[in-house]
Backbone as CSV, one residue per row, in Angstrom:
resi,resn,N_x,N_y,N_z,CA_x,CA_y,CA_z,C_x,C_y,C_z
1,ASP,-9.017,-41.341,9.682,-9.161,-42.716,9.220,-7.843,-43.479,9.307
2,ASN,-6.868,-42.898,9.996,-5.598,-43.575,10.268,-4.812,-43.902,9.002
3,GLN,-4.976,-43.084,7.953,-4.260,-43.287,6.703,-3.179,-42.218,6.538
4,PRO,-2.059,-42.542,5.882,-1.024,-41.530,5.632,-1.573,-40.383,4.789
5,LEU,-1.088,-39.180,5.056,-1.519,-37.996,4.317,-0.462,-37.645,3.277
6,PRO,-0.790,-37.718,1.981,0.199,-37.363,0.957,0.493,-35.866,0.975
7,ILE,1.767,-35.513,0.889,2.169,-34.111,0.909,3.304,-33.892,-0.085
8,SER,3.520,-32.633,-0.422,4.700,-32.249,-1.197,5.315,-31.018,-0.549
9,ILE,6.634,-30.937,-0.580,7.376,-29.798,-0.041,8.158,-29.189,-1.195
10,SER,7.791,-27.968,-1.576,8.445,-27.292,-2.700,9.502,-26.338,-2.161
11,ILE,10.735,-26.511,-2.600,11.869,-25.709,-2.136,12.418,-24.904,-3.309
12,GLY,12.678,-23.618,-3.063,13.197,-22.768,-4.126,12.091,-22.276,-5.032
13,VAL,11.177,-21.488,-4.466,10.057,-20.939,-5.234,10.221,-19.426,-5.329
14,ASP,9.370,-18.774,-6.131,9.537,-17.332,-6.312,9.042,-16.573,-5.077
15,PRO,9.475,-15.314,-4.898,9.168,-14.563,-3.670,7.675,-14.412,-3.380
16,ALA,6.848,-14.302,-4.410,5.408,-14.142,-4.180,4.833,-15.346,-3.449
17,ILE,5.303,-16.530,-3.800,4.821,-17.747,-3.139,5.319,-17.796,-1.703
18,GLU,6.565,-17.400,-1.480,7.105,-17.396,-0.116,6.319,-16.439,0.776
19,ILE,6.032,-15.237,0.266,5.277,-14.264,1.050,3.877,-14.796,1.345
20,ALA,3.214,-15.331,0.325,1.849,-15.823,0.500,1.787,-16.956,1.519
21,SER,2.817,-17.784,1.563,2.816,-18.928,2.479,2.876,-18.495,3.939
22,CYS,3.267,-17.245,4.187,3.401,-16.757,5.565,2.131,-16.093,6.082
23,PHE,1.106,-15.953,5.250,-0.144,-15.359,5.720,-0.863,-16.314,6.658
24,GLU,-1.610,-15.747,7.593,-2.370,-16.546,8.543,-3.641,-15.811,8.927
25,SER,-4.420,-16.393,9.813,-5.679,-15.776,10.230,-5.405,-14.420,10.880
26,PRO,-6.330,-13.452,10.732,-7.652,-13.585,10.114,-7.671,-13.346,8.605
27,THR,-6.549,-12.887,8.024,-6.544,-12.611,6.590,-6.781,-13.878,5.784
28,THR,-6.163,-14.966,6.200,-6.354,-16.248,5.516,-6.826,-17.275,6.539
29,PRO,-8.122,-17.413,6.737,-8.638,-18.372,7.724,-8.382,-19.809,7.300
30,LEU,-8.625,-20.727,8.210,-8.413,-22.148,7.949,-9.187,-22.575,6.700
31,GLY,-8.483,-23.229,5.782,-9.099,-23.668,4.541,-8.861,-22.738,3.369
32,TYR,-8.302,-21.555,3.630,-8.034,-20.592,2.559,-6.785,-21.023,1.778
33,ASN,-6.841,-20.911,0.474,-5.714,-21.293,-0.378,-4.802,-20.082,-0.581
34,GLU,-3.661,-20.065,0.114,-2.750,-18.922,0.037,-2.139,-18.741,-1.347
35,LEU,-2.206,-19.767,-2.188,-1.682,-19.617,-3.547,-2.473,-18.574,-4.336
36,GLN,-3.699,-18.278,-3.897,-4.462,-17.200,-4.527,-3.769,-15.853,-4.309
37,ILE,-3.208,-15.665,-3.119,-2.473,-14.432,-2.835,-1.228,-14.356,-3.708
38,ALA,-0.516,-15.474,-3.810,0.685,-15.497,-4.652,0.340,-15.157,-6.094
39,GLY,-0.748,-15.706,-6.592,-1.165,-15.398,-7.955,-1.513,-13.936,-8.130
40,GLY,-2.146,-13.351,-7.100,-2.473,-11.929,-7.166,-1.232,-11.057,-7.152
41,LEU,-0.242,-11.419,-6.325,0.988,-10.634,-6.239,1.767,-10.663,-7.552
42,ARG,1.788,-11.801,-8.186,2.574,-11.937,-9.425,1.733,-11.711,-10.669
43,ASP,0.418,-11.439,-10.460,-0.511,-11.184,-11.566,-0.527,-12.343,-12.556
44,GLN,-0.384,-13.524,-12.022,-0.391,-14.728,-12.850,-0.611,-15.923,-11.938
45,ALA,-1.456,-16.830,-12.360,-1.746,-18.001,-11.534,-0.486,-18.825,-11.293
46,VAL,-0.406,-19.424,-10.112,0.717,-20.297,-9.779,0.499,-21.650,-10.448
47,GLU,1.459,-22.062,-11.251,1.326,-23.324,-11.973,1.680,-24.499,-11.065
48,LEU,0.810,-25.491,-11.049,1.028,-26.703,-10.271,1.178,-27.900,-11.208
49,VAL,1.875,-28.922,-10.728,1.984,-30.176,-11.471,1.738,-31.332,-10.511
50,LYS,1.346,-32.452,-11.062,1.070,-33.635,-10.243,2.385,-34.278,-9.803
51,CYS,2.421,-34.700,-8.564,3.599,-35.408,-8.062,3.731,-36.768,-8.756
52,LYS,4.919,-37.328,-8.695,5.192,-38.583,-9.391,4.866,-39.816,-8.549
53,THR,4.944,-39.693,-7.213,4.797,-40.895,-6.380,3.660,-40.810,-5.369
54,VAL,3.073,-39.626,-5.184,1.954,-39.479,-4.251,0.830,-38.718,-4.943
55,ASN,-0.371,-38.882,-4.424,-1.545,-38.239,-5.010,-1.664,-36.806,-4.484
56,GLU,-0.786,-35.954,-4.966,-0.760,-34.559,-4.528,-0.103,-33.720,-5.613
57,TYR,-0.243,-32.393,-5.471,0.367,-31.465,-6.423,1.554,-30.760,-5.775
58,CYS,2.391,-30.150,-6.621,3.528,-29.379,-6.136,3.703,-28.149,-7.030
59,ILE,4.574,-27.228,-6.605,4.840,-26.014,-7.377,5.675,-26.384,-8.605
60,ALA,5.192,-26.015,-9.782,5.824,-26.468,-11.024,7.240,-25.937,-11.198
61,ASN,7.488,-24.690,-10.765,8.806,-24.093,-11.022,9.747,-24.190,-9.829
62,ALA,9.441,-25.042,-8.854,10.307,-25.194,-7.684,11.649,-25.795,-8.085
63,GLU,12.694,-25.430,-7.355,14.012,-26.011,-7.618,14.040,-27.486,-7.197
64,TYR,13.491,-27.765,-6.020,13.396,-29.136,-5.512,11.960,-29.401,-5.065
65,VAL,11.538,-30.648,-5.144,10.262,-31.076,-4.563,10.498,-32.380,-3.807
66,ILE,10.105,-32.374,-2.542,10.143,-33.594,-1.737,8.727,-34.155,-1.690
67,GLU,8.552,-35.364,-2.161,7.251,-36.029,-2.129,7.249,-37.042,-0.986
68,GLY,6.135,-37.098,-0.271,6.101,-38.036,0.835,4.733,-38.181,1.450
69,GLU,4.702,-38.844,2.589,3.461,-39.072,3.323,3.670,-38.701,4.789
70,LEU,2.692,-38.009,5.343,2.682,-37.698,6.766,2.074,-38.902,7.482
71,LEU,2.883,-39.555,8.301,2.449,-40.818,8.899,1.565,-40.576,10.123
72,PRO,0.487,-41.310,10.253,-0.427,-41.106,11.384,0.126,-41.677,12.684
73,ARG,-0.091,-40.952,13.770,0.169,-41.420,15.139,1.632,-41.747,15.427
74,LEU,2.534,-41.270,14.585,3.959,-41.456,14.846,4.588,-40.097,15.114
75,ARG,5.339,-40.004,16.195,5.937,-38.735,16.594,7.409,-38.934,16.945
76,VAL,8.160,-37.830,16.882,9.577,-37.891,17.197,10.002,-36.562,17.818
77,ARG,11.020,-36.612,18.692,11.568,-35.383,19.272,12.303,-34.575,18.204
78,GLU,12.172,-33.258,18.273,12.841,-32.409,17.287,14.359,-32.463,17.433
79,ASP,14.845,-32.700,18.653,16.292,-32.754,18.882,16.789,-34.198,18.980
80,LEU,16.172,-35.089,18.223,16.533,-36.503,18.293,18.012,-36.726,17.993
81,ASN,18.567,-35.942,17.077,19.968,-36.129,16.692,20.938,-35.340,17.564
82,SER,20.527,-34.163,18.024,21.452,-33.319,18.793,21.344,-33.524,20.300
83,ASN,20.147,-33.887,20.779,19.902,-34.066,22.219,20.284,-32.827,23.033
84,THR,20.034,-31.653,22.454,20.387,-30.399,23.131,19.195,-29.732,23.804
85,GLY,17.996,-30.176,23.463,16.810,-29.488,23.962,16.485,-28.241,23.166
86,LYS,17.302,-27.957,22.135,17.112,-26.770,21.310,16.771,-27.186,19.880
87,ALA,16.118,-26.255,19.165,15.714,-26.560,17.795,16.547,-25.773,16.792
88,MET,16.174,-24.523,16.547,16.852,-23.721,15.527,16.684,-22.244,15.876
89,PRO,17.490,-21.361,15.260,17.323,-19.919,15.502,15.943,-19.454,15.043
90,GLU,15.238,-18.757,15.928,13.885,-18.298,15.633,13.865,-16.787,15.404
91,PHE,12.721,-16.283,14.940,12.621,-14.874,14.562,12.881,-13.892,15.704
92,PRO,12.654,-14.233,16.998,12.981,-13.258,18.040,14.480,-13.075,18.266
93,GLY,15.317,-13.944,17.659,16.758,-13.811,17.831,17.358,-14.813,18.792
94,TYR,16.553,-15.737,19.288,17.028,-16.764,20.207,16.807,-18.147,19.581
95,THR,17.569,-19.124,20.061,17.359,-20.495,19.609,16.151,-21.068,20.332
96,GLY,15.185,-21.536,19.562,13.941,-22.011,20.145,14.077,-23.381,20.779
97,PRO,13.214,-23.699,21.736,13.242,-25.028,22.361,12.768,-26.099,21.393
98,ALA,13.301,-27.290,21.549,12.914,-28.402,20.685,11.504,-28.869,21.032
99,ASN,10.730,-29.121,20.001,9.388,-29.665,20.194,9.508,-31.142,20.584
100,PRO,8.862,-31.550,21.657,9.014,-32.950,22.092,8.259,-33.952,21.232
101,SER,7.365,-33.463,20.355,6.541,-34.407,19.598,6.169,-33.812,18.248
102,LEU,6.874,-34.247,17.208,6.609,-33.773,15.853,6.227,-34.943,14.948
103,PRO,5.369,-34.681,13.957,4.983,-35.759,13.031,6.147,-36.177,12.138
104,ILE,6.046,-37.359,11.588,7.095,-37.929,10.748,6.627,-37.969,9.299
105,ILE,7.522,-37.568,8.400,7.247,-37.640,6.964,8.070,-38.784,6.374
106,LYS,7.407,-39.669,5.680,8.094,-40.733,4.952,8.312,-40.252,3.523
107,VAL,9.566,-40.020,3.158,9.897,-39.492,1.834,9.777,-40.599,0.796
108,LYS,9.036,-40.302,-0.269,8.844,-41.276,-1.346,9.707,-40.953,-2.569
109,ALA,9.982,-39.650,-2.781,10.789,-39.259,-3.942,11.257,-37.821,-3.768
110,ILE,12.368,-37.491,-4.424,12.864,-36.115,-4.503,13.111,-35.806,-5.971
111,THR,12.445,-34.789,-6.477,12.647,-34.363,-7.861,13.262,-32.970,-7.863
112,HIS,13.897,-32.595,-8.975,14.533,-31.275,-9.033,14.718,-30.850,-10.480
113,ARG,15.006,-29.567,-10.652,15.308,-29.034,-11.968,16.749,-29.386,-12.343
114,LYS,17.111,-29.123,-13.577,18.503,-29.293,-13.972,19.344,-28.231,-13.271
115,ASN,20.473,-28.643,-12.718,21.352,-27.738,-11.972,20.556,-26.935,-10.933
116,PRO,19.878,-27.606,-10.016,19.004,-26.914,-9.060,19.793,-26.072,-8.060
117,ILE,19.127,-25.051,-7.549,19.700,-24.170,-6.531,18.968,-24.431,-5.218
118,MET,19.709,-24.802,-4.186,19.108,-25.033,-2.878,18.940,-23.687,-2.170
119,GLN,17.709,-23.306,-1.944,17.391,-22.028,-1.318,16.815,-22.273,0.069
120,THR,17.227,-21.452,1.021,16.675,-21.583,2.360,16.638,-20.214,3.021
121,VAL,15.935,-20.121,4.127,15.860,-18.898,4.922,16.399,-19.224,6.307
122,ILE,17.371,-18.471,6.754,17.987,-18.705,8.056,17.495,-17.645,9.032
123,GLY,16.883,-18.076,10.109,16.410,-17.136,11.114,17.521,-16.735,12.060
124,PRO,17.448,-15.541,12.636,16.452,-14.505,12.359,16.990,-13.458,11.382
125,SER,17.196,-13.838,10.147,17.738,-12.924,9.149,16.699,-11.883,8.750
126,GLU,17.154,-10.850,8.048,16.236,-9.820,7.560,15.179,-10.432,6.645
127,GLU,15.599,-11.405,5.840,14.655,-12.080,4.956,13.589,-12.817,5.764
128,HIS,14.016,-13.483,6.812,13.098,-14.253,7.649,12.039,-13.350,8.276
129,VAL,12.482,-12.286,8.952,11.535,-11.443,9.677,10.684,-10.604,8.731
130,SER,11.192,-10.306,7.535,10.376,-9.582,6.556,9.248,-10.461,6.038
131,LEU,9.545,-11.740,5.818,8.500,-12.667,5.393,7.411,-12.785,6.453
132,ALA,7.794,-12.655,7.712,6.802,-12.684,8.788,6.060,-11.357,8.889
133,GLY,6.775,-10.252,8.656,6.199,-8.933,8.878,5.194,-8.486,7.834
134,ILE,5.446,-8.792,6.570,4.555,-8.320,5.501,3.127,-8.848,5.681
135,PRO,2.922,-10.138,5.932,1.548,-10.605,6.178,0.940,-10.021,7.450
136,THR,1.771,-9.785,8.469,1.262,-9.170,9.697,0.724,-7.781,9.406
137,GLU,1.468,-7.015,8.628,1.024,-5.667,8.250,-0.313,-5.711,7.523
138,ALA,-0.444,-6.667,6.603,-1.686,-6.777,5.833,-2.871,-7.105,6.738
139,SER,-2.664,-8.004,7.700,-3.746,-8.384,8.613,-4.198,-7.201,9.458
140,ILE,-3.230,-6.446,9.971,-3.559,-5.295,10.819,-4.263,-4.216,10.003
141,LEU,-3.707,-3.902,8.839,-4.279,-2.844,8.005,-5.704,-3.183,7.594
142,ARG,-5.938,-4.430,7.253,-7.277,-4.836,6.831,-8.269,-4.735,7.984
143,MET,-7.875,-5.178,9.166,-8.763,-5.140,10.323,-9.156,-3.703,10.676
144,ILE,-8.166,-2.799,10.716,-8.450,-1.416,11.104,-9.235,-0.695,10.020
145,GLU,-8.912,-0.952,8.764,-9.608,-0.291,7.663,-11.092,-0.637,7.662
146,GLN,-11.425,-1.847,8.032,-12.829,-2.243,8.094,-13.570,-1.501,9.200
147,ALA,-12.868,-1.215,10.297,-13.515,-0.575,11.446,-13.553,0.943,11.331
148,MET,-12.490,1.545,10.801,-12.416,3.005,10.680,-11.726,3.373,9.368
149,PRO,-12.465,3.347,8.274,-11.872,3.559,6.944,-11.136,4.890,6.826
150,GLY,-9.943,4.824,6.239,-9.197,6.024,5.908,-8.388,6.636,7.025
151,LYS,-8.500,6.118,8.232,-7.788,6.730,9.360,-6.341,6.253,9.450
152,VAL,-6.114,4.993,9.164,-4.753,4.458,9.198,-4.189,4.483,7.784
153,LEU,-3.077,5.199,7.615,-2.479,5.347,6.291,-1.549,4.190,5.949
154,ASN,-0.873,3.648,6.970,0.043,2.544,6.695,0.416,1.845,7.997
155,VAL,0.946,0.647,7.860,1.400,-0.156,8.998,2.742,-0.768,8.637
156,TYR,3.660,-0.759,9.598,4.978,-1.356,9.375,5.340,-2.222,10.572
157,CYS,5.738,-3.456,10.299,6.214,-4.366,11.340,7.720,-4.518,11.160
158,PRO,8.513,-3.756,11.902,9.959,-3.679,11.648,10.694,-4.956,12.027
159,SER,11.903,-5.059,11.484,12.687,-6.272,11.693,13.098,-6.446,13.146
160,PHE,13.276,-5.346,13.893,13.704,-5.519,15.286,12.614,-6.172,16.134
161,GLY,11.392,-6.190,15.643,10.311,-6.889,16.332,10.052,-8.272,15.770
162,GLY,10.953,-8.743,14.921,10.798,-10.075,14.353,9.657,-10.203,13.365
163,GLY,9.051,-9.067,12.991,7.924,-9.107,12.070,6.611,-9.462,12.728
164,LYS,6.642,-9.832,14.014,5.433,-10.281,14.700,5.164,-9.556,16.017
165,PHE,6.202,-9.065,16.682,6.036,-8.525,18.031,5.737,-7.027,18.059
166,VAL,6.131,-6.296,17.017,6.032,-4.835,17.026,5.341,-4.355,15.755
167,ALA,4.427,-3.404,15.917,3.791,-2.755,14.769,3.841,-1.247,14.967
168,ILE,4.112,-0.533,13.885,4.085,0.932,13.888,2.920,1.360,13.004
169,ILE,2.004,2.127,13.578,0.796,2.547,12.868,0.881,4.033,12.554
170,GLN,0.645,4.379,11.300,0.600,5.782,10.872,-0.868,6.207,10.824
171,PHE,-1.236,7.123,11.718,-2.645,7.486,11.909,-2.857,8.963,11.586
172,LYS,-3.969,9.258,10.922,-4.278,10.635,10.535,-5.510,11.124,11.278
173,LYS,-5.307,12.151,12.116,-6.424,12.779,12.822,-6.909,13.974,12.005
174,GLU,-8.169,13.932,11.594,-8.727,14.998,10.759,-9.768,15.836,11.488
175,LEU,-10.323,15.308,12.569,-11.383,15.979,13.308,-11.103,15.865,14.802
176,PRO,-11.668,16.774,15.601,-11.508,16.634,17.052,-11.987,15.281,17.565
177,SER,-13.010,14.736,16.928,-13.544,13.444,17.370,-12.627,12.274,17.033
178,ASP,-11.562,12.535,16.253,-10.596,11.476,15.959,-9.654,11.226,17.130
179,GLU,-9.596,12.180,18.066,-8.729,11.991,19.224,-9.190,10.770,20.019
180,GLY,-8.291,9.874,20.280,-8.603,8.628,20.978,-8.813,7.458,20.044
181,ARG,-9.176,7.755,18.807,-9.364,6.658,17.849,-8.039,5.971,17.515
182,GLN,-6.940,6.707,17.636,-5.645,6.096,17.344,-5.357,4.954,18.316
183,ARG,-5.807,5.100,19.545,-5.596,4.036,20.527,-6.557,2.874,20.279
184,GLN,-7.739,3.203,19.790,-8.672,2.144,19.400,-8.094,1.340,18.241
185,ALA,-7.404,2.026,17.323,-6.756,1.329,16.208,-5.698,0.358,16.718
186,ALA,-4.964,0.770,17.750,-3.949,-0.117,18.329,-4.590,-1.353,18.949
187,LEU,-5.738,-1.162,19.604,-6.445,-2.310,20.180,-6.911,-3.263,19.081
188,LEU,-7.344,-2.702,17.961,-7.744,-3.544,16.833,-6.549,-4.318,16.279
189,ALA,-5.378,-3.689,16.303,-4.176,-4.382,15.835,-3.897,-5.612,16.694
190,PHE,-4.061,-5.474,18.002,-3.881,-6.626,18.888,-4.901,-7.718,18.569
191,SER,-6.114,-7.303,18.192,-7.144,-8.288,17.843,-6.818,-8.989,16.533
192,ALA,-6.239,-8.228,15.600,-5.936,-8.795,14.285,-4.799,-9.796,14.349
193,PHE,-3.856,-9.547,15.258,-2.674,-10.408,15.298,-2.268,-10.604,16.749
194,SER,-2.591,-11.761,17.288,-2.439,-11.996,18.725,-0.985,-12.009,19.183
195,GLU,-0.037,-12.249,18.262,1.368,-12.295,18.664,1.944,-10.914,18.975
196,LEU,1.263,-9.853,18.559,1.767,-8.496,18.789,1.982,-8.236,20.275
197,LYS,3.078,-7.549,20.577,3.392,-7.192,21.960,3.396,-5.676,22.159
198,HIS,3.994,-4.941,21.217,4.080,-3.487,21.307,3.514,-2.850,20.042
199,VAL,2.719,-1.794,20.220,2.209,-1.017,19.091,2.605,0.439,19.295
200,TYR,3.278,1.003,18.296,3.647,2.417,18.293,2.715,3.144,17.322
201,ILE,2.209,4.299,17.737,1.328,5.091,16.878,1.987,6.440,16.628
202,VAL,2.032,6.852,15.358,2.610,8.149,15.003,1.673,8.865,14.034
203,ASP,1.947,10.152,13.828,1.121,10.972,12.939,1.470,10.738,11.473
204,GLU,0.657,11.347,10.601,0.822,11.136,9.163,2.085,11.773,8.604
205,ASP,2.703,12.712,9.335,3.922,13.354,8.834,5.192,12.613,9.254
206,VAL,5.041,11.449,9.841,6.190,10.650,10.284,6.356,9.462,9.340
207,ASP,7.579,9.258,8.879,7.889,8.139,7.989,8.060,6.878,8.834
208,ILE,7.066,5.993,8.794,7.117,4.817,9.667,8.184,3.817,9.237
209,PHE,8.691,3.943,8.013,9.734,3.033,7.547,11.139,3.542,7.885
210,ASP,11.206,4.710,8.505,12.470,5.288,8.959,12.442,5.288,10.488
211,ILE,13.156,4.348,11.103,13.099,4.206,12.559,13.613,5.467,13.253
212,ASN,14.560,6.182,12.634,15.015,7.446,13.219,13.868,8.452,13.301
213,ASP,13.038,8.493,12.272,11.903,9.409,12.271,10.878,8.996,13.323
214,VAL,10.666,7.692,13.455,9.730,7.197,14.473,10.234,7.548,15.869
215,MET,11.529,7.350,16.114,12.086,7.665,17.429,12.088,9.171,17.689
216,TRP,12.213,9.977,16.628,12.092,11.434,16.787,10.698,11.778,17.299
217,ALA,9.673,11.157,16.708,8.304,11.402,17.157,8.107,10.917,18.588
218,MET,8.687,9.761,18.917,8.540,9.229,20.266,9.290,10.067,21.296
219,THR,10.234,10.869,20.832,10.984,11.741,21.738,10.290,13.083,21.932
220,THR,9.754,13.651,20.853,9.217,15.013,20.919,7.693,15.076,20.990
221,ARG,7.025,13.942,20.844,5.558,13.933,20.864,5.021,12.877,21.831
222,PHE,5.798,12.583,22.840,5.458,11.463,23.720,5.860,11.789,25.150
223,GLN,4.952,11.515,26.087,5.239,11.637,27.511,4.827,10.333,28.192
224,GLY,5.770,9.730,28.890,5.548,8.398,29.437,4.387,8.283,30.401
225,ASP,4.057,9.378,31.117,3.003,9.270,32.126,1.601,9.342,31.538
226,VAL,1.473,9.783,30.282,0.135,9.899,29.692,-0.012,9.134,28.371
227,ASP,1.097,8.733,27.765,1.033,8.153,26.424,1.391,6.671,26.371
228,VAL,1.474,6.025,27.529,1.701,4.581,27.578,0.441,3.910,28.109
229,ILE,-0.058,2.936,27.370,-1.227,2.169,27.796,-0.792,0.720,27.924
230,ILE,-0.886,0.163,29.109,-0.459,-1.220,29.321,-1.680,-2.117,29.484
231,ILE,-1.562,-3.319,28.933,-2.638,-4.311,29.012,-2.010,-5.606,29.525
232,PRO,-1.970,-5.803,30.828,-1.281,-6.977,31.381,-2.105,-8.256,31.254
233,GLY,-1.405,-9.373,31.360,-2.069,-10.670,31.435,-2.712,-11.144,30.151
234,VAL,-2.093,-10.813,28.998,-2.675,-11.177,27.707,-1.815,-12.258,27.051
235,ARG,-2.464,-13.238,26.471,-1.752,-14.322,25.793,-1.058,-13.793,24.544
236,THR,0.191,-14.192,24.356,0.949,-13.782,23.179,1.826,-14.944,22.728
237,TYR,2.973,-14.646,22.121,3.774,-15.699,21.497,4.767,-16.284,22.502
238,PRO,4.859,-17.603,22.620,5.711,-18.215,23.652,7.207,-18.123,23.379
239,LEU,7.619,-17.764,22.148,9.050,-17.715,21.844,9.737,-16.461,22.381
240,ASP,8.977,-15.528,22.949,9.582,-14.389,23.641,9.978,-14.863,25.038
241,PRO,11.281,-14.958,25.345,11.693,-15.528,26.632,11.292,-14.692,27.838
242,SER,10.928,-13.422,27.632,10.512,-12.599,28.770,9.060,-12.854,29.160
243,ASN,8.330,-13.591,28.329,6.933,-13.915,28.645,6.884,-15.151,29.542
244,ASP,7.411,-15.012,30.747,7.539,-16.179,31.615,7.446,-15.754,33.080
245,PRO,6.856,-16.579,33.942,6.757,-16.231,35.368,8.099,-15.957,36.030
246,ASP,9.183,-16.572,35.533,10.498,-16.309,36.116,10.954,-14.876,35.873
247,TYR,10.407,-14.249,34.841,10.796,-12.873,34.512,10.048,-11.864,35.375
248,SER,8.766,-12.132,35.628,7.955,-11.205,36.415,6.872,-11.979,37.155
249,SER,6.632,-11.589,38.395,5.591,-12.248,39.186,4.197,-11.948,38.661
250,SER,4.077,-10.923,37.800,2.772,-10.591,37.225,2.373,-11.549,36.109
251,ILE,3.339,-12.353,35.647,3.074,-13.313,34.569,2.842,-14.676,35.202
252,TYR,1.649,-15.210,35.048,1.311,-16.448,35.744,1.368,-17.683,34.863
253,ASP,1.789,-17.531,33.602,1.953,-18.700,32.740,2.867,-18.318,31.587
254,HIS,3.671,-19.264,31.123,4.555,-18.989,29.990,3.717,-18.656,28.755
255,GLY,4.076,-17.555,28.084,3.319,-17.106,26.922,2.349,-15.988,27.233
256,ILE,2.269,-15.599,28.513,1.468,-14.444,28.918,2.376,-13.219,28.932
257,ALA,1.860,-12.071,28.485,2.687,-10.868,28.430,1.865,-9.635,28.765
258,CYS,2.587,-8.547,29.004,1.960,-7.233,29.145,2.074,-6.531,27.799
259,LYS,0.972,-6.410,27.099,0.981,-5.711,25.822,0.928,-4.206,26.078
260,THR,1.605,-3.458,25.206,1.781,-2.034,25.468,1.545,-1.213,24.211
261,ILE,0.834,-0.097,24.392,0.617,0.881,23.324,1.441,2.117,23.645
262,PHE,2.239,2.568,22.682,3.021,3.793,22.813,2.420,4.821,21.850
263,ASP,1.726,5.789,22.395,1.019,6.772,21.571,1.909,7.990,21.329
264,GLY,2.524,8.027,20.149,3.397,9.139,19.786,2.729,10.140,18.866
265,THR,1.399,10.240,18.945,0.681,11.214,18.124,0.444,12.498,18.911
266,VAL,0.345,13.599,18.187,0.080,14.898,18.800,-1.414,15.012,19.112
267,PRO,-1.785,15.455,20.318,-3.209,15.708,20.585,-3.787,16.653,19.532
268,TYR,-4.995,16.367,19.090,-5.555,17.108,17.951,-5.544,18.616,18.184
269,HIS,-5.882,19.060,19.386,-5.981,20.500,19.631,-4.610,21.180,19.685
270,LEU,-3.525,20.397,19.648,-2.178,20.969,19.673,-1.431,20.797,18.349
271,LYS,-2.118,20.326,17.317,-1.432,20.014,16.064,-0.689,21.219,15.483
272,ASP,-1.244,22.417,15.636,-0.580,23.606,15.086,0.736,23.912,15.795
273,CYS,0.921,23.374,16.990,2.150,23.626,17.750,3.256,22.624,17.415
274,PHE,2.948,21.648,16.589,3.913,20.586,16.305,4.174,20.439,14.808
275,LYS,4.178,21.570,14.104,4.471,21.509,12.676,5.976,21.368,12.466
276,ARG,6.347,20.437,11.629,7.757,20.190,11.370,8.372,21.354,10.609
277,ALA,9.669,21.528,10.778,10.373,22.600,10.085,10.269,22.402,8.577
278,ASP,9.972,23.504,7.873,9.859,23.450,6.416,11.174,23.855,5.766
279,PHE,11.464,23.241,4.649,12.641,23.598,3.864,12.201,23.877,2.432
280,MET,12.851,24.830,1.820,12.502,25.192,0.453,12.830,24.046,-0.499
281,ASP,11.938,23.842,-1.459,12.215,22.866,-2.503,13.262,23.423,-3.460
282,VAL,14.090,22.553,-3.979,15.109,22.960,-4.941,14.479,23.032,-6.330
283,ASP,14.601,24.198,-6.961,14.089,24.378,-8.321,15.172,23.934,-9.296
284,LEU,15.044,22.725,-9.786,16.078,22.157,-10.653,16.185,22.879,-11.986
285,SER,15.137,23.637,-12.358,15.183,24.349,-13.642,16.238,25.450,-13.646
286,LYS,16.676,25.878,-12.464,17.697,26.926,-12.372,19.111,26.362,-12.477
287,TRP,19.207,25.065,-12.560,20.515,24.438,-12.562,20.675,23.567,-13.805
288,GLN,21.894,23.453,-14.240,22.181,22.572,-15.363,22.422,21.170,-14.816
289,VAL,21.556,20.266,-15.212,21.649,18.896,-14.720,22.234,18.023,-15.821
290,GLU,23.381,17.446,-15.556,24.025,16.580,-16.534,23.613,15.138,-16.294
291,LYS,23.281,14.475,-17.355,22.897,13.068,-17.271,24.085,12.202,-17.645
292,TYR,24.288,11.175,-16.849,25.409,10.269,-17.096,24.890,8.934,-17.586
């Protein structure tokens, strides 16, 4: 209807709200209120208050709130002030290209707490990629759990993948018929989160949060000629600079990539041959333990 859209921007909120704001489809489809997730994480509803100058709400405990209106049919270049063609550091570790057409916000008011703290996230910091990775993990875990309950024990999207490009899946094979399902789980991960580029699969005895342990599995339980599955020509995230025709003739449009599954799990019939070395547990009752 060509009318300005009232909005509020809350800066300096608690971690549960920041994490919830990073969720996306399919876990939170269009129209889903992510503040419900924040309330669940903090076990308390997120308190909102009415803005002072626009007909909208904002986060009650935010350090700063910018009130304004999103103006219709007005656009501006992202690099209007710098004229560099670049925007800001992005989660893959590179400076992203400037968007040629962004909407304009007309600021109506700025409110803040007493002695406010200006909080921000600078990409691609550990904080930045973790905020991206946690919702990605939830989306993947939920998708696979619905299709094959109990088979995937955990999912980790490490910081070196920007929280979006890489997922490590911990899979448990309990029956001979489970062989091959680990690769099906990886395909489901690609379905759950289209930005994924690489999926690593490991067994239940591998600590997916310890990259050294994951690489140990990829070294001793992986053979490149049989354990790599490539899926070329799939749409993914455009901020990966290698997803471009200039990088490979197999890529026919920017944002197309070859998605890859690295299967570092032991074949079910060989599991007895790949038992990790056991070490005796320390019986602390035999020792005098001093408390400090």
